[in-house]
N, CA, C and O atoms as CSV, one atom per row, in Angstrom:
chain,resi,resn,atom,element,x,y,z
A,1,TRP,N,N,84.616,86.482,-172.136
A,1,TRP,CA,C,85.632,85.960,-173.025
A,1,TRP,C,C,85.242,84.589,-173.559
A,1,TRP,O,O,85.585,84.215,-174.680
A,2,GLU,N,N,84.516,83.849,-172.723
A,2,GLU,CA,C,84.063,82.538,-173.183
A,2,GLU,C,C,83.151,82.682,-174.401
A,2,GLU,O,O,83.248,81.917,-175.360
A,3,LEU,N,N,82.271,83.668,-174.345
A,3,LEU,CA,C,81.369,83.911,-175.475
A,3,LEU,C,C,82.164,84.277,-176.721
A,3,LEU,O,O,81.881,83.772,-177.807
A,4,LEU,N,N,83.147,85.142,-176.576
A,4,LEU,CA,C,83.964,85.526,-177.730
A,4,LEU,C,C,84.703,84.320,-178.307
A,4,LEU,O,O,84.783,84.163,-179.525
A,5,ASN,N,N,85.235,83.481,-177.445
A,5,ASN,CA,C,85.934,82.289,-177.940
A,5,ASN,C,C,84.998,81.378,-178.714
A,5,ASN,O,O,85.381,80.825,-179.745
A,6,LYS,N,N,83.777,81.218,-178.227
A,6,LYS,CA,C,82.797,80.386,-178.944
A,6,LYS,C,C,82.439,81.020,-180.279
A,6,LYS,O,O,82.293,80.320,-181.281
A,7,LEU,N,N,82.298,82.336,-180.297
A,7,LEU,CA,C,81.997,83.019,-181.555
A,7,LEU,C,C,83.120,82.833,-182.568
A,7,LEU,O,O,82.864,82.652,-183.758
A,8,TYR,N,N,84.363,82.877,-182.096
A,8,TYR,CA,C,85.497,82.629,-182.992
A,8,TYR,C,C,85.424,81.212,-183.560
A,8,TYR,O,O,85.705,80.999,-184.740
A,9,GLU,N,N,85.050,80.252,-182.728
A,9,GLU,CA,C,84.926,78.875,-183.193
A,9,GLU,C,C,83.840,78.747,-184.263
A,9,GLU,O,O,84.039,78.096,-185.289
A,10,VAL,N,N,82.699,79.374,-184.012
A,10,VAL,CA,C,81.593,79.335,-184.973
A,10,VAL,C,C,82.020,80.012,-186.273
A,10,VAL,O,O,81.738,79.519,-187.365
A,11,HIS,N,N,82.699,81.141,-186.140
A,11,HIS,CA,C,83.177,81.875,-187.311
A,11,HIS,C,C,84.112,80.991,-188.138
A,11,HIS,O,O,83.980,80.915,-189.359
A,12,ASP,N,N,85.048,80.331,-187.474
A,12,ASP,CA,C,85.979,79.459,-188.195
A,12,ASP,C,C,85.251,78.327,-188.916
A,12,ASP,O,O,85.617,77.956,-190.031
A,13,ALA,N,N,84.229,77.786,-188.279
A,13,ALA,CA,C,83.460,76.704,-188.898
A,13,ALA,C,C,82.738,77.201,-190.152
A,13,ALA,O,O,82.725,76.515,-191.175
A,14,PHE,N,N,82.135,78.395,-190.074
A,14,PHE,CA,C,81.452,78.954,-191.245
A,14,PHE,C,C,82.457,79.257,-192.355
A,14,PHE,O,O,82.163,79.063,-193.535
A,15,LYS,N,N,83.640,79.732,-191.974
A,15,LYS,CA,C,84.655,80.070,-192.965
A,15,LYS,C,C,85.052,78.840,-193.784
A,15,LYS,O,O,85.315,78.946,-194.982
A,16,LYS,N,N,85.093,77.686,-193.139
A,16,LYS,CA,C,85.423,76.451,-193.839
A,16,LYS,C,C,84.332,76.057,-194.836
A,16,LYS,O,O,84.589,75.315,-195.785
A,17,CYS,N,N,83.119,76.554,-194.617
A,17,CYS,CA,C,81.993,76.213,-195.494
A,17,CYS,C,C,81.926,77.091,-196.741
A,17,CYS,O,O,81.233,76.744,-197.697
A,18,VAL,N,N,82.628,78.214,-196.748
A,18,VAL,CA,C,82.523,79.180,-197.848
A,18,VAL,C,C,82.739,78.552,-199.226
A,18,VAL,O,O,81.979,78.866,-200.142
A,19,PRO,N,N,83.743,77.676,-199.424
A,19,PRO,CA,C,83.921,77.102,-200.772
A,19,PRO,C,C,82.708,76.299,-201.257
A,19,PRO,O,O,82.473,76.192,-202.461
A,20,TYR,N,N,81.956,75.748,-200.334
A,20,TYR,CA,C,80.816,74.898,-200.701
A,20,TYR,C,C,79.478,75.631,-200.595
A,20,TYR,O,O,78.490,75.258,-201.229
A,21,TYR,N,N,79.478,76.684,-199.775
A,21,TYR,CA,C,78.245,77.429,-199.498
A,21,TYR,C,C,78.599,78.918,-199.476
A,21,TYR,O,O,78.781,79.492,-198.402
A,22,PRO,N,N,78.699,79.548,-200.654
A,22,PRO,CA,C,79.198,80.923,-200.752
A,22,PRO,C,C,78.487,81.955,-199.874
A,22,PRO,O,O,79.092,82.951,-199.478
A,23,THR,N,N,77.218,81.725,-199.571
A,23,THR,CA,C,76.532,82.711,-198.726
A,23,THR,C,C,77.033,82.668,-197.282
A,23,THR,O,O,76.667,83.523,-196.476
A,24,ALA,N,N,77.861,81.688,-196.953
A,24,ALA,CA,C,78.464,81.646,-195.617
A,24,ALA,C,C,79.372,82.858,-195.398
A,24,ALA,O,O,79.636,83.245,-194.260
A,25,THR,N,N,79.843,83.448,-196.486
A,25,THR,CA,C,80.667,84.661,-196.381
A,25,THR,C,C,79.897,85.768,-195.675
A,25,THR,O,O,80.447,86.483,-194.839
A,26,GLU,N,N,78.636,85.901,-196.013
A,26,GLU,CA,C,77.798,86.925,-195.393
A,26,GLU,C,C,77.615,86.646,-193.895
A,26,GLU,O,O,77.640,87.567,-193.078
A,27,ILE,N,N,77.434,85.399,-193.553
A,27,ILE,CA,C,77.280,85.016,-192.151
A,27,ILE,C,C,78.577,85.295,-191.396
A,27,ILE,O,O,78.543,85.767,-190.260
A,28,CYS,N,N,79.709,85.010,-192.013
A,28,CYS,CA,C,81.010,85.303,-191.398
A,28,CYS,C,C,81.141,86.797,-191.105
A,28,CYS,O,O,81.612,87.192,-190.039
A,29,LYS,N,N,80.722,87.611,-192.055
A,29,LYS,CA,C,80.800,89.075,-191.873
A,29,LYS,C,C,79.920,89.510,-190.705
A,29,LYS,O,O,80.327,90.361,-189.914
A,30,GLU,N,N,78.734,88.947,-190.583
A,30,GLU,CA,C,77.842,89.288,-189.473
A,30,GLU,C,C,78.463,88.892,-188.138
A,30,GLU,O,O,78.384,89.638,-187.163
A,31,ILE,N,N,79.076,87.723,-188.103
A,31,ILE,CA,C,79.728,87.280,-186.867
A,31,ILE,C,C,80.903,88.199,-186.533
A,31,ILE,O,O,81.095,88.558,-185.371
A,32,GLU,N,N,81.684,88.578,-187.531
A,32,GLU,CA,C,82.814,89.490,-187.313
A,32,GLU,C,C,82.335,90.826,-186.756
A,32,GLU,O,O,82.929,91.367,-185.824
A,33,ASP,N,N,81.258,91.353,-187.332
A,33,ASP,CA,C,80.708,92.622,-186.847
A,33,ASP,C,C,80.237,92.502,-185.403
A,33,ASP,O,O,80.456,93.405,-184.596
A,34,PHE,N,N,79.590,91.384,-185.080
A,34,PHE,CA,C,79.098,91.157,-183.732
A,34,PHE,C,C,80.261,91.053,-182.743
A,34,PHE,O,O,80.191,91.595,-181.639
A,35,ILE,N,N,81.322,90.362,-183.137
A,35,ILE,CA,C,82.510,90.244,-182.284
A,35,ILE,C,C,83.107,91.625,-182.020
A,35,ILE,O,O,83.450,91.947,-180.882
A,36,LEU,N,N,83.229,92.436,-183.060
A,36,LEU,CA,C,83.774,93.788,-182.886
A,36,LEU,C,C,82.905,94.626,-181.951
A,36,LEU,O,O,83.417,95.364,-181.109
A,37,GLU,N,N,81.607,94.506,-182.104
A,37,GLU,CA,C,80.690,95.248,-181.239
A,37,GLU,C,C,80.856,94.828,-179.780
A,37,GLU,O,O,80.911,95.675,-178.889
A,38,LEU,N,N,80.935,93.534,-179.543
A,38,LEU,CA,C,81.137,93.046,-178.176
A,38,LEU,C,C,82.467,93.526,-177.602
A,38,LEU,O,O,82.540,93.934,-176.443
A,39,GLN,N,N,83.508,93.477,-178.415
A,39,GLN,CA,C,84.822,93.925,-177.948
A,39,GLN,C,C,84.806,95.407,-177.603
A,39,GLN,O,O,85.390,95.815,-176.598
A,40,GLN,N,N,84.149,96.213,-178.418
A,40,GLN,CA,C,84.073,97.641,-178.153
A,40,GLN,C,C,83.324,97.915,-176.857
A,40,GLN,O,O,83.750,98.747,-176.056
A,41,LYS,N,N,82.223,97.226,-176.649
A,41,LYS,CA,C,81.410,97.477,-175.457
A,41,LYS,C,C,82.105,97.031,-174.179
A,41,LYS,O,O,81.834,97.571,-173.106
A,42,THR,N,N,82.989,96.061,-174.282
A,42,THR,CA,C,83.638,95.555,-173.073
A,42,THR,C,C,85.011,96.167,-172.826
A,42,THR,O,O,85.537,96.057,-171.718
A,43,THR,N,N,85.605,96.811,-173.833
A,43,THR,CA,C,86.956,97.334,-173.638
A,43,THR,C,C,87.052,98.855,-173.677
A,43,THR,O,O,88.023,99.413,-173.165
A,44,LEU,N,N,86.092,99.531,-174.258
A,44,LEU,CA,C,86.152,100.991,-174.291
A,44,LEU,C,C,85.728,101.569,-172.943
A,44,LEU,O,O,84.835,101.028,-172.290
A,45,PRO,N,N,86.357,102.652,-172.527
A,45,PRO,CA,C,85.935,103.285,-171.264
A,45,PRO,C,C,84.481,103.731,-171.349
A,45,PRO,O,O,84.016,104.205,-172.386
A,46,GLN,N,N,83.786,103.571,-170.249
A,46,GLN,CA,C,82.377,103.975,-170.194
A,46,GLN,C,C,82.270,105.422,-169.713
A,46,GLN,O,O,83.025,105.854,-168.843
A,47,ARG,N,N,81.333,106.155,-170.284
A,47,ARG,CA,C,81.093,107.529,-169.846
A,47,ARG,C,C,80.333,107.497,-168.529
A,47,ARG,O,O,79.532,106.594,-168.287
A,48,PHE,N,N,80.586,108.477,-167.685
A,48,PHE,CA,C,79.864,108.573,-166.433
A,48,PHE,C,C,79.634,110.028,-166.096
A,48,PHE,O,O,80.302,110.917,-166.623
A,49,SER,N,N,78.684,110.261,-165.214
A,49,SER,CA,C,78.328,111.609,-164.803
A,49,SER,C,C,78.690,111.776,-163.331
A,49,SER,O,O,78.220,111.024,-162.477
A,50,ILE,N,N,79.527,112.768,-163.045
A,50,ILE,CA,C,79.897,113.039,-161.652
A,50,ILE,C,C,78.661,113.386,-160.838
A,50,ILE,O,O,78.550,113.003,-159.674
A,51,GLU,N,N,77.729,114.112,-161.451
A,51,GLU,CA,C,76.505,114.489,-160.741
A,51,GLU,C,C,75.708,113.245,-160.316
A,51,GLU,O,O,75.251,113.147,-159.177
A,52,GLU,N,N,75.551,112.311,-161.242
A,52,GLU,CA,C,74.813,111.085,-160.925
A,52,GLU,C,C,75.519,110.268,-159.857
A,52,GLU,O,O,74.880,109.748,-158.942
A,53,LEU,N,N,76.830,110.157,-159.971
A,53,LEU,CA,C,77.578,109.404,-158.978
A,53,LEU,C,C,77.510,110.062,-157.599
A,53,LEU,O,O,77.451,109.373,-156.581
A,54,THR,N,N,77.519,111.401,-157.571
A,54,THR,CA,C,77.400,112.129,-156.299
A,54,THR,C,C,76.031,111.905,-155.689
A,54,THR,O,O,75.914,111.687,-154.483
A,55,GLU,N,N,74.992,111.958,-156.515
A,55,GLU,CA,C,73.622,111.723,-156.029
A,55,GLU,C,C,73.474,110.307,-155.462
A,55,GLU,O,O,72.738,110.095,-154.498
A,56,GLN,N,N,74.167,109.352,-156.057
A,56,GLN,CA,C,74.075,107.958,-155.608
A,56,GLN,C,C,74.963,107.711,-154.395
A,56,GLN,O,O,74.910,106.633,-153.803
A,57,GLY,N,N,75.771,108.686,-154.018
A,57,GLY,CA,C,76.644,108.536,-152.873
A,57,GLY,C,C,77.929,107.796,-153.173
A,57,GLY,O,O,78.652,107.397,-152.260
A,58,ALA,N,N,78.211,107.616,-154.435
A,58,ALA,CA,C,79.412,106.891,-154.814
A,58,ALA,C,C,80.659,107.765,-154.758
A,58,ALA,O,O,81.778,107.254,-154.711
A,59,VAL,N,N,80.465,109.081,-154.763
A,59,VAL,CA,C,81.609,110.009,-154.736
A,59,VAL,C,C,81.554,110.822,-153.481
A,59,VAL,O,O,82.420,111.666,-153.254
């Protein structure tokens, strides 16, 4: 979560630059995409294999 908070801060800083540096819009979009990717990887349920877990002795 600390990483996500820092990314939000960086994103906000770039957003403030857009009026003076229009290509910052593209950087903002990249940061937004990266944030979404991180959120998906950390919040979506992970797939698992019962066979693998049984072999590892976890089940």
